[in-house]
ROTISE-514534 format. One record per atom (N, C-alpha, C): residue in one letter; x, y, z. Coordinates in steps of 0.2 Angstrom, whole numbers, plus 5000, padded with zeros to 4 digits. Layout:
<nodes>
aXYZ;...
</nodes>
This chain:
<nodes>
m482549274943;m483249284943;m483549274936;s483949314933;s484249304927;s484749244926;k484849224920;k485249174918;k485949194921;l486149254920;l486849274922;l486849274930;s486349284933;s486349284940;s486349214943;n486049164939;n486049094941;n486749064940;r487049084935;r487749054933;r488249084939;f488149144941;f488549174946;f488449144952;q487849124954;q487749094961;q488049024961;v488048984955;v488348924955;v489148924956;v489448974953;v490148984953;v490349004960;i489949054963;i490049074970;i489949014975;l489448974975;l489348924979;l489948874979;e490248864973;e490848824972;e491448854975;r491448914974;r492048954977;r492048944985;i491448954988;i491348954995;i491548894998;s491448834994;s491648774997;s492348764997;m492748804993;m493448794992;m493848844997;i493448895000;i493848945004;i493648945011;d494048955015;d493848955022;d493949025025;q493749035031;q493849105034;q494549135034;h495049085035;h495749105036;h495949135029;h495749095024;h495949115017;h495649185015;a495049195017;a494749265016;a495149315020;e495349305026;e495649355030;e496349365027;v496649315024;v497349325021;v497249375015;l496649365011;l496549405005;l496449475007;l496149485013;l495949555015;l496549585018;e497049555021;e497649575024;e498049605019;t498049585012;t498449605007;t498349685006;l497649705007;l497549775006;l497849815011;a497749795017;a498049835023;a498849835023;e499149785019;e499849785019;e500149815013;s499749845008;s499949875002;s500449935004;n500949945000;n501449995001;n501350054996;t501050044991;t500950094986;t500150094983;i499950144980;i499250144977;i499250094972;a499750084968;a499750034962;a499649964965;e500049954971;e499949884974;e499249874977;l499049934980;l498349934983;l497849914978;n497849944972;n497349934966;n497449864964;s498049844963;s498149774961;s497849724966;n497949734972;n497649684977;n496949684977;l496649744977;l495849744976;l495649704970;t495949714965;t495749684958;t495849604959;k496349584963;k496449514964;k495949484968;i495649524973;i495149494977;i494549494973;c494349544969;c493749534965;c493849484960;n494349474957;n494449424952;n494449354955;h494549344962;h494549284965;h493749264965;y493349304965;y492649294965;y492349304958;n492749294953;n492549304946;n492249364945;i492449414948;i492149484946;i492749524943;d492649534936;d493149574932;d493049644931;k492349664932;k492249744931;k491949764938;f492249814940;f492049844946;f492249924947;s491949954951;s492150024952;s492050044960;i492550074963;i492550094970;i492650174970;t492150204972;t492150284972;t492050314979;t492350364980;t492250404986;t492150474984;f491550504987;f491450574986;f491650614992;f491950664992;f492250694998;f491750755001;n491250764997;n490750815000;n490050794997;m489650765002;m489050735000;m488550794998;e488650855001;e488250914999;e488350934992;q488950934990;q489150954984;q489650904981;p489450844978;p489850794975;p490350814970;t490150864966;t490650894961;t491250924964;k491250934970;k491850974973;k492450924974;g492350864974;g492850814974;g492650744975;f492950704971;f492850624971;f493450594969;d493550534971;d494150494969;d493850424967;y494150384962;y493850324960;y494450274957;f494350214958;f494750164954;f494250114951;e494350094945;e493850054942;e494150014936;t493849964934;t494049914929;t493449914924;y493049974924;y492549974919;y492849994912;p492349984907;p492650014900;p492850084901;p493450104899;p493650174900;p493250224896;e492950204891;e492550254887;e491950274891;w491650224894;w491050234898;w491150274904;v491750264907;v491950304913;v492050374911;a492350394906;a492450464903;a491750494902;h491350454899;h490650484897;h490250494903;y490350444908;y489950454914;y490150514918;v490850524919;v491050584923;v490950644919;e491050644912;e490950704908;e490150734909;n489750684909;n489050704910;n488750714917;q489250704922;q489050704929;q488450664931;y488450604928;y487950554929;y487950524937;y488550534940;y488550514947;y488150554951;l487950614949;l487450654953;l486750624953;h486650584948;h485950564947;h485850484947;d486450454948;d486450374948;d485950354954;p485450314953;p485050294958;p485350244963;a485950214961;a486250174966;a486650204971;h486750274971;h487050314976;h486550344981;g486550314987;g486050334992;g486450384996;w486450444994;w486850494998;w486750505005;g487250495009;g487250505016;g486750455020;k486650395017;k486150345020;k486550285021;i486250245026;i486450175027;i486050135023;r486350105018;r485850065013;r486149995012;m485649955011;m485849885009;m486149875002;p486449825000;p486749814994;p486149824989;f486249864983;f485749874979;f485849844972;s485549794970;s485549754964;s485149794959;w485449804953;w485049844948;w485149814941;d484649824937;d484649804930;d484349864926;g484749894922;g484549964919;g483949954915;s483749894912;s483249894908;s482549884912;k482649864918;k482049854922;k481849894928;l482349944929;l482149994934;l481550034933;e481150054938;e480550094937;e480650164940;n480250204939;n480150274942;n480850314941;l481150304935;l481750344934;l481650414931;t482050454933;t482050524930;t482250524923;p482050574919;p482250574912;p483050564911;i483450594915;i484150594915;i484450524917;q484050494922;q484250424924;q484150374918;s483550384915;s483350334909;s483850344904;k484050414902;k484550424897;k485250394899;m485450394906;m486050364908;m486050294907;f485550254908;f485550184908;f485450164900;y485150204896;y485150194889;y485750194886;e486150244888;e486850254885;e487350204888;a487250184894;a487650134897;a487650064894;h487050054891;h486949984887;h487449984881;d487550034878;d487950034872;d488750024874;f488850034881;f489550014883;f489549944887;n489049914886;n488949844889;n488949844897;v488649904899;v488549914906;v487849904907;k487549844909;k486849834909;k486549814916;a486949784920;a486649764927;a487249754932;g487049754938;g487649754943;g487349754950;t487749764955;t487649774962;t488049834965;t487749874968;t488149934972;t488049924979;i488649924982;i488749914990;i488949984992;s488450014997;s488650075000;s488950065006;l489550095007;l489950095013;l489650145018;l489750135025;l489550175030;l489750245029;p489350295029;p489550365028;p490050385033;r490550425031;r491050445036;r491150525036;q490950555041;q490950635041;q490550655035;e490950695030;e490650715024;e490750665018;e491050615019;e491250565014;e490750515013;q490750485007;q490250425005;q490650385000;s490650325001;s491050274997;s490550224994;f490650204988;f490250154985;f490650104981;l490550034981;l490849984977;l490249954973;t490349964966;t489949934961;t490249874958;i489949824957;i490149764953;i489749754948;l489949744942;l489549734936;l489449664934;d488849654931;d488649584929;d488549534934;v488349564940;v488249524946;v487649544950;m487149504950;m486449524953;m486449484960;h486249514965;h486149474972;h486649424973;p487249454974;p487849414976;p487749374983;h488049314984;h487949274990;h488149324996;p487849315001;p488049355007;p488749355009;e489049295009;e489749285011;e490149335006;i490049335000;i490449374995;i490249444997;t489649464998;t489549534999;t489849555005;n489949515011;n490249535017;n491049545015;t491349495012;t492049505010;t492149565006;l491749575001;l491849634997;l491749705000;t491249705005;t491149765009;t491749775013;m492049725017;m492649735021;m493249755016;a493249725010;a493849745006;a493749815004;a493149845002;a493049915000;a493249955006;q493049945012;q493249985017;q493949985019;l494349925019;l495049925019;l495349965014;y495149955008;y495449995002;y495450065004;w494950095006;w494950165007;w495250195013;n495250145018;n495650165024;n496450165022;t496650115019;t497350115017;t497550165012;k497050185007;k497250235002;k497250305006;r496850315011;r496950375015;r497650385018;i497850325021;i498550325024;i499050335019;l499050305013;l499550305008;l499550375005;d498950405004;d498950475001;d499250525006;a499050515013;a499350555018;a500150555018;k500350485018;k501050475018;k501450515012;h501150515006;h501450545001;h501450615002;t500850645004;t500850715005;t501350745010;l501450705016;l502050725020;l502750715017;s502750665013;s503450655011;s503750705005;i503250745003;i503450784997;i503850855000;f503750865007;f504050925010;f504750915012;t505150965012;t505750965015;t505650965023;t506250955026;t506250965034;t506051035036;r506351085032;r506151155034;r505451175033;e505151145027;e504451155025;e503951125030;l504151065033;l503751035038;l503751075045;e504351105046;e504451145052;e503951205051;v504051245046;v503651305044;v502851285045;l502651235041;l501951215041;l501751195048;f502151165052;f501851145058;f501751205063;f502251245063;f502151305067;f501551355065;k501551355058;k501051405055;k500351375056;s500251305056;s499651275057;s499451285065;q499851305069;q499651315076;q499451385077;g499351425071;g499151485072;g499651545073;m500251525072;m500751575074;m500851625068;p500951685069;p501051735064;p501751725061;i501851745055;i502451735051;i503051755055;k503051815058;k503551835062;k503751795068;v503251765071;v503451715077;v503751655074;v503451625068;v503751565065;v504551585064;a504651645061;a505351655059;a505751665065;d505551695070;d505951695076;d506051625079;r505551585079;r505651515082;r506151475078;l506151485072;l506651445068;l507251485066;a507351545069;a507951585067;a508051595060;i507551605056;i507551625049;i507251695048;s507251715042;s506951785040;s506151765039;e505851825039;e505051815038;e505051795030;s505451825026;s505451815019;s505551735017;t505951705021;t506151635021;t505551595023;v505151615028;v504551585030;v504051585024;i503951645021;i503451655016;i503751615010;f504351605008;f504651565003;f504451495004;h504551465010;h504351395011;h503551385011;l503151435013;l502451425012;l502251425005;k502551465001;k502451464994;k502551404991;n503151374992;n503351314990;n502851254992;a502651254998;a502251205000;a501551214997;r501351274996;r500651284992;r500751254985;h501351274982;h501451244975;h501451164975;k501751134979;k501751064980;k501051034980;l500651064984;l499951034985;l499451064980;n499651104976;n499251134971;n498651164975;a498751204980;a498251234984;a498151304982;s497451324983;s497251384981;s497451444985;s497751434992;s497951484996;s498351455002;v498651495006;v498951475012;v498551435016;d497951465017;d497451425022;d497251355019;h497151355012;h497051295009;h497651245010;t498251275010;t498851235011;t498851205018;l498751245023;l498751225030;l498151175031;f497651175028;f497051135028;f497251065026;l497551065020;l497750995017;l498350965021;f498751005024;f499350985028;f499050955034;g498550985037;g498250965043;g497850895042;k497550895037;k497150835035;k497650775034;a498150785031;a498650735030;a498950715036;l499150755040;l499350745047;l498950705051;a498250725051;a497850685055;a497750615053;q497650605046;q497550535044;q498150495045;s498750525044;s499350485045;s499550465052;s499450515056;s499550505063;s499150455066;q498550445064;q498050395067;q498250325065;n498750315060;n498850255058;n499650235059;g499950275063;g500650265065;g501150265060;f501150305055;f501650305050;f502250335053;k502850305051;k503450335054;k503950345048;r504350395048;r504850415043;r505450435047;k506050435044;k506650455048;k506750535048;y506350565052;y506350635053;y506650655060;s507150615062;s507450625069;s507750695069;s508050715064;s508450775064;s507950835065;l507350825062;l506750875063;l506550875070;s506550815073;s506250805080;s506750845085;n507450835083;n507950865088;n507950935087;s507850965081;s507951035080;s507351075083;i506751045083;i506251075086;i506151065093;l506151005095;l506050985102;l506551015107;t507151035105;t507651075109;t507451145110;q506951165106;q506651235107;q506051235112;d505851295114;d505351295119;d504651295115;t504451235114;t503851225110;t503151225115;g503251225121;g502751225126;g502151175124;n501551195124;n501051145123;n501051115116;n501451145111;n501451115104;n501851045104;e502151025109;e502650975109;e502250905107;c501650895110;c501250845109;c501050835102;e500850895099;e500650895092;e501250885087;l501850905089;l502450905085;l502650825085;n502650795091;n502750725091;n502250685087;m501650705086;m501250675082;m501450675075;l501650735073;l501850755066;l502450705064;l502950705069;l503550665068;l503450595067;a502950565072;a502850495071;a502450485065;a501950525063;a501550515057;a501950515051;a502450565051;a502850575044;a503350515043;
</nodes>
């Protein structure tokens, strides 16, 4: 065990003697109670700092079959290394990423890993220049097509109590971030845009949506174009996909906003089997 690891174990054992389960729960609750992404990031940083962890990265890949299709991360790494890592797509070759697998925490030392591919050896050689030398990567449970990882630098074989707390923190972080992202997505639309998106997402043709809302077909198209622009979507179908994703994520977590006027305007119409879904939208938004 390295001197760095030994020093860390001593610090952690001292910390554990000072913290009880209730205190750990209070720290974790701050993540779930975060109201903004900035607050969420700050709260995760405070939890890591509490355990003397200054450098960490939490990353989610949205398509494990094609990781380059989309990923999101928050980190306190040296920014120059992050830019270099992403530019060279080293995340595709990082041995710490067990794609689609349930994996125990993986402690690594770039100078001691064996059986590396040439590009992995190159990655660790270059990382050393940015003082990224060793750490531990915690793989969260795969979720549908998503995979998340928490990596803490300069820490080898963390104490199990700390590993458990950080694993819970990482999961809470991404759960809360999904909610906040969904909340933001729904909040950028006007009431009319939400109406149009809701009915269009039910598979209704533009003419039917127009008749239902007592507006012209060109107005429906206008609102769809606005929604597409706001989401930076590639097509109307992509717009409806992103809207549906935000709707599902937010409704599962009970987000509420003051859309009573939208509720009244639509529910007074003959929505039929769509009423349940619409209520979900209004409760989620």
